[in-house]
C-alpha positions as CSV (number, residue, x, y, z in Angstrom):
1,M,155.7,92.2,124.5
2,L,157.0,95.1,122.3
3,P,157.0,93.1,119.0
4,F,153.5,92.4,119.7
5,I,152.5,96.0,120.2
6,Y,154.3,96.7,117.0
7,I,152.2,94.3,114.9
8,V,148.9,95.5,116.6
9,S,149.6,99.1,115.8
10,L,150.9,98.4,112.4
11,C,148.0,96.1,111.2
12,T,145.7,99.0,112.6
13,L,147.6,101.6,110.6
14,I,147.3,99.4,107.4
15,V,143.5,98.7,108.0
16,F,142.9,102.3,108.2
17,R,145.4,104.4,106.0
18,R,146.4,101.7,103.5
19,D,149.6,103.6,102.9
20,I,152.2,101.7,101.0
21,Q,155.1,103.1,103.5
22,T,153.3,101.6,106.4
23,I,152.9,98.0,104.5
24,M,156.6,98.1,103.6
25,Y,157.5,99.0,107.1
26,F,155.6,96.0,108.5
27,G,157.0,93.7,105.8
28,G,160.4,94.9,107.0
29,F,159.7,94.5,110.4
30,C,158.4,90.8,109.6
31,V,161.7,90.0,107.5
32,S,163.7,91.4,110.4
33,E,162.1,89.0,112.8
34,V,162.2,85.9,111.0
35,C,165.7,86.8,110.0
36,N,167.0,87.3,113.7
37,Y,165.0,84.1,114.8
38,S,167.0,81.9,112.0
39,L,170.1,83.6,112.6
40,K,169.6,82.9,116.7
41,R,168.9,79.3,115.8
42,F,171.7,78.9,113.3
43,F,174.4,80.1,115.6
44,K,173.5,78.3,118.7
45,Q,176.0,79.1,121.2
46,V,176.1,78.5,125.3
47,R,176.1,81.7,127.2
48,P,179.2,82.8,128.8
49,E,180.2,81.3,132.0
50,R,179.3,84.1,134.4
51,I,175.8,83.6,133.2
52,A,175.9,79.9,132.8
53,R,176.7,79.6,136.7
54,L,172.9,80.5,137.1
55,D,171.4,76.9,136.7
56,H,167.9,77.9,138.1
57,F,167.7,80.3,135.2
58,Q,169.2,78.3,132.5
59,N,166.1,75.9,133.2
60,I,163.6,78.6,132.7
61,F,164.9,80.5,129.9
62,K,166.2,78.3,127.1
63,T,168.0,81.1,125.4
64,F,171.5,81.3,123.4
65,S,174.3,83.9,123.8
66,L,173.0,86.4,121.2
67,R,172.1,89.3,123.5
68,S,169.8,91.1,121.3
69,D,166.9,90.4,119.2
70,R,167.6,93.3,116.7
71,L,170.2,93.2,114.0
72,I,170.5,96.9,114.0
């Protein structure tokens, strides 16, 4: 939900301020999200065994072993 809030607030700032710094920040945010999504799909690894034991959660959340969506 937090990336959605970032996108809405940055789009609002871009519309009202038209500042190059805000536009570049939004562009960097989008590039970071695309890069994180692609790297997570590229390095598909199963979760560690201690988390893989929770089979009912594995069916709900189809995620991989990368813990964070942020590169930094």
